C-alpha positions in Angstrom: -14.8 -20.5 -19.2 -14.3 -16.9 -18.0 -17.3 -14.7 -17.8 -17.7 -12.0 -20.4 -16.4 -8.5 -19.8 -19.9 -7.1 -19.8 -21.0 -9.5 -17.1 -18.4 -8.4 -14.6 -17.4 -4.9 -15.6 -18.0 -2.5 -12.7 -20.8 0.0 -13.2 -19.5 3.2 -14.6 -21.3 5.5 -12.1 -20.5 7.1 -8.8 -21.4 5.1 -5.8 -20.4 4.8 -2.1 -17.8 2.0 -2.2 -15.5 0.5 0.4 -11.8 -0.2 -0.3 -12.5 -3.9 0.0 -15.3 -3.6 -2.6 -13.0 -1.6 -4.9 -10.3 -4.2 -4.7 -12.9 -6.9 -5.4 -14.0 -5.0 -8.4 -10.5 -4.6 -9.7 -9.9 -8.3 -9.4 -13.2 -9.1 -11.1 -12.5 -6.7 -14.0 -9.0 -8.1 -14.5 -10.2 -11.7 -14.5 -12.9 -10.8 -17.0 -10.6 -8.9 -19.4 -7.5 -11.1 -19.3 -7.8 -15.0 -19.3 -4.2 -15.1 -18.1 -5.1 -13.7 -14.6 -5.5 -16.2 -11.8 -6.2 -15.5 -8.1 -5.2 -17.8 -5.3 -4.2 -18.1 -1.7 -5.5 -19.3 1.7 -9.3 -19.2 1.9 -9.7 -16.8 -1.1 -12.0 -19.2 -2.9 -15.6 -20.0 -1.7 -15.1 -18.1 1.6 -14.0 -15.0 -0.3 -10.9 -14.3 1.9 -10.6 -13.3 5.6 -11.5 -9.7 4.6 -13.9 -10.8 1.8 -11.8 -9.1 -0.9 -12.2 -12.1 -3.2 -15.9 -12.6 -2.3 -17.8 -14.1 -5.2 -14.9 -14.5 -7.6 -14.9 -18.3 -7.5 -18.6 -18.5 -8.2 -18.2 -16.0 -11.0 -15.1 -17.3 -12.7 -14.7 -20.9 -11.6 -12.2 -22.8 -9.4 -9.6 -22.8 -12.1 -9.4 -18.9 -11.9 -9.8 -18.3 -8.2 -8.9 -21.1 -5.8 -7.7 -22.0 -2.4 -4.2 -23.3 -1.6 -2.6 -25.2 1.3 -1.4 -23.2 4.3 2.1 -22.8 2.8 3.1 -19.3 1.8 6.4 -20.3 0.3 4.5 -22.8 -1.9 2.0 -20.1 -2.9 4.6 -17.7 -4.1 6.7 -20.5 -5.6 3.7 -21.6 -7.6 3.1 -18.1 -8.7 6.7 -17.8 -10.0 6.3 -20.9 -12.2 2.9 -19.6 -13.5 4.3 -16.2 -14.3 7.3 -17.7 -16.1 4.9 -19.6 -18.3 2.6 -16.8 -19.4 0.0 -16.4 -16.6 -0.5 -13.4 -14.4 -1.0 -14.7 -10.9 -2.4 -12.6 -8.1 -1.7 -14.2 -4.7 -2.9 -13.2 -1.2 -0.8 -13.6 1.9 -3.9 -13.3 4.2 -2.0 -11.3 6.9 1.2 -9.3 6.7 3.4 -11.5 9.0 2.1 -14.7 7.3 4.2 -13.6 4.3 7.5 -14.2 6.1 7.8 -17.9 5.2 7.6 -16.8 1.6 10.3 -14.1 2.0 13.1 -16.3 0.7 11.1 -16.9 -2.5 10.4 -13.2 -2.8 13.9 -12.0 -2.3 15.8 -14.8 -4.1 13.6 -15.5 -7.1 10.6 -13.1 -7.5 12.8 -9.9 -7.2 15.8 -11.2 -9.2 14.4 -13.2 -12.1 14.5 -10.4 -14.7 18.1 -9.5 -13.7 19.2 -13.1 -13.5 18.0 -13.8 -17.0 19.4 -10.6 -18.5 15.9 -9.2 -19.0 14.5 -12.2 -20.9 12.1 -13.4 -18.2 9.9 -11.1 -16.2 7.5 -12.1 -13.6 4.1 -10.3 -14.0 2.7 -11.3 -10.6 1.1 -9.5 -7.7 1.6 -10.4 -4.0 -1.3 -8.9 -2.1 -0.5 -8.3 1.6 -3.2 -7.0 4.0 -0.9 -5.1 6.3 -0.8 -2.7 9.2 -2.6 -2.2 12.5 -5.7 -0.5 13.8 -8.0 -3.5 13.8 -7.3 -4.8 17.3 -5.4 -7.8 15.9 -2.8 -9.8 17.8 0.9 -10.5 17.0 1.5 -11.9 13.5 -1.6 -10.1 12.2 -0.7 -6.4 12.3 2.9 -6.0 11.1 4.0 -3.1 8.9 6.6 -4.9 6.8 7.0 -2.5 3.9 10.7 -1.8 4.6 11.6 -5.4 3.8 10.1 -5.1 0.4 11.2 -1.5 -0.4 14.8 -2.6 0.5 14.7 -5.4 -2.1 15.7 -4.3 -5.6 13.4 -5.7 -8.3 10.1 -5.2 -6.5 7.5 -2.5 -7.0 5.9 -1.6 -3.7 2.4 -0.1 -3.7 0.4 1.3 -0.7 -3.0 2.8 -1.6 -4.8 5.1 0.8 -8.0 5.8 -1.0 -10.8 3.7 -2.5 -10.2 5.0 -6.0 -6.5 4.3 -5.8 -7.1 0.8 -4.4 -8.9 0.0 -7.7 -6.6 1.9 -10.0 -3.3 0.8 -8.5 -4.4 -2.9 -8.3 -5.4 -2.9 -12.0 -2.0 -1.3 -12.9 -0.2 -3.9 -10.7 -1.9 -6.8 -12.5 -0.9 -5.3 -15.8 2.7 -4.6 -14.8 5.4 -6.6 -16.5 7.3 -7.1 -13.2 6.4 -8.3 -9.7 4.4 -6.0 -7.4 4.0 -6.2 -3.6 0.6 -4.6 -3.1 0.1 -3.5 0.5 -3.5 -3.2 1.5 -4.1 -1.2 4.8 -6.4 -3.4 6.8 -7.9 -0.6 8.8 -9.1 1.1 5.6 -10.8 -2.0 4.1 -14.2 -0.6 5.3 -13.5 3.0 4.6 -16.0 4.3 2.0 -15.9 7.0 -0.7 -18.1 8.2 -3.5 -16.2 6.9 -6.5 -16.8 6.1 -10.1 -15.6 2.6 -11.1 -13.7 1.5 -13.1 -11.3 4.3 -12.3 -7.8 4.9 -13.5 -5.5 7.5 -11.8 -1.9 8.5 -11.8 0.6 5.7 -12.6 3.2 4.1 -10.3 5.7 6.5 -9.1 3.4 9.5 -8.8 2.5 10.9 -5.4 -0.6 12.9 -4.8 -1.1 16.2 -2.8 -4.2 15.4 -0.8 -4.3 18.8 0.9 -2.5 21.9 -0.1 -0.8 23.9 2.6 2.0 26.5 3.2 3.5 25.9 6.6 4.7 22.3 6.7 4.4 19.1 4.8 3.0 15.8 6.2 4.3 12.9 4.2 2.2 9.7 4.6 1.2 6.5 2.8 -1.4 3.8 3.2 -3.1 3.8 6.6 -1.4 7.0 7.8 -2.9 9.2 5.1 -6.2 9.6 6.9 -4.3 10.3 10.1 -2.3 13.1 8.4 -5.4 14.6 6.9 -7.2 14.6 10.3 -4.1 16.2 11.9 -4.0 18.9 9.1 -7.7 19.7 9.8 -7.1 20.0 13.5 -4.0 22.1 12.9 -6.1 24.9 11.5 -7.1 25.8 15.1 -3.4 26.2 15.9 -2.9 28.5 13.0 -0.9 26.0 11.0 -1.6 25.4 7.3 -0.4 21.8 6.6 0.1 20.2 3.2 -0.5 16.4 3.0 1.4 14.3 0.5 0.2 10.7 -0.2 3.0 8.7 -1.6 0.8 6.0 -3.2 3.9 3.9 -4.2 7.0 3.5 -2.1 9.0 2.0 -5.0 9.2 3.8 -7.4 9.4 6.8 -5.1 8.2 10.3 -6.2 11.1 12.5 -5.2 9.8 15.3 -7.4 6.4 15.8 -5.7 7.8 15.4 -2.2 10.8 17.8 -2.8 8.6 20.4 -4.4 6.2 20.4 -1.4 9.0 20.6 1.2 10.8 23.3 -0.8 7.6 25.3 -0.6 6.8 24.8 3.1 10.3 24.5 4.6 9.2 21.9 7.1 8.4 18.2 6.9 7.0 15.4 9.1 6.9 11.8 7.9 4.1 9.6 9.3 4.4 5.8 9.1 3.0 2.9 11.2 6.2 0.9 10.9 8.9 1.0 13.5 11.1 4.1 13.2 14.6 2.6 13.2 15.9 1.8 9.7 12.4 2.1 8.3 10.8 3.7 5.2 10.3 6.9 7.2 14.0 7.1 7.8 14.8 6.8 4.1 12.2 9.5 3.3 13.7 11.8 5.9 17.1 11.3 4.5 16.0 12.0 0.9 14.2 15.2 2.0 17.3 16.2 4.0 19.6 15.7 1.0 17.4 17.4 -1.5 15.9 20.2 0.6 18.7 21.0 3.0 18.9 24.8 2.3 15.1 25.2 2.3 14.5 23.5 5.6 13.6 25.7 8.5 13.9 22.7 10.9 15.1 19.1 11.0 12.7 16.6 9.4 10.6 14.9 12.1 9.2 11.3 12.0 6.1 10.0 13.7 6.2 6.2 13.6 5.4 3.0 15.4 7.5 2.2 18.4 10.6 0.0 18.0 8.9 -3.0 19.6 7.1 -6.2 18.3 3.5 -5.3 17.7 1.7 -4.9 21.0 -1.5 -6.5 22.3 -4.7 -5.0 21.0 -5.4 -2.8 24.1 -2.1 -1.1 23.7 -1.9 -0.6 20.0 -3.3 3.0 20.3 0.0 3.9 22.1 2.0 2.3 19.3 0.4 3.7 16.2 0.8 7.3 15.0 -2.1 9.4 16.1 -3.4 12.9 15.4 -2.0 14.1 18.7 1.5 12.6 18.0 1.5 14.2 14.6 0.5 17.6 16.0 3.2 17.3 18.7 5.8 16.7 16.0 4.5 19.7 14.1 4.7 21.8 17.2 8.3 20.7 17.7 9.3 22.3 14.4 11.1 25.7 14.7 8.5 28.4 14.3 9.5 32.1 14.1 7.1 33.1 16.9 8.3 30.2 19.2 
């Protein structure tokens, strides 16, 4: 039997909370409030997941609500499809970003297409949680930024929180969503802490957030690159630059209105993304900004991304990932009147 809502509801008071704790609270609250929610994946049960995001859920809700699976990602997602078709709301964990690739055929061929295939009669209310990105000193297959694959697949909602409050709020919305959601959790931010009040609900899918107002240029970021953009904006003050930082929050749906309004105001834009630059999400964002803001742009849109290589060894990842210095170099490369 599921625990009562009062037994698992997060305390409604401000406290210093990590992103991993906020995600755990979101899962616990969803399990308590909706008996249709189930959580499963590799080592998510008694162990609590590799990153301990599911810690304590099996003990609290039982093995029928939070349980381990075999090491077969395609089977995990396939099982979730059947559950969602029959009234449940499965939340599955892929453990690491590149581990999801064996399930990609299921995601593209079935998860993303079921509502369209059935002329709207069958939706799949399921969440695929993907710990993604670098910055943790991981090796190959443990640090991919695979968002472009999912964003390019019609039928999927793609979410990338950057703050503790958004991690909770967006995961709750994802679980309640009538269609499949790929929920990208930036691994390097799991242990980042904020003073937040839980439970928290914020802006819905498709709404970006201006994390720092500015007048000279816009930094567009999401997930793990939002703190990098904010740090760059802070350091840019010493150079006399007033940079605005936009956190996309969701990649699909994409908030053209907020991004366009910001760039129309500043006249300059830099897109910051951990993924490879070629044919990536950053390229799509740059194209959209170029199309919508062409006459307002004072300089071409710049991108600061990962290199076009397989993920490097841990000792070299600092060269691969966007850094404050690389962002500031891109800003300096914009056309300034006093240059």
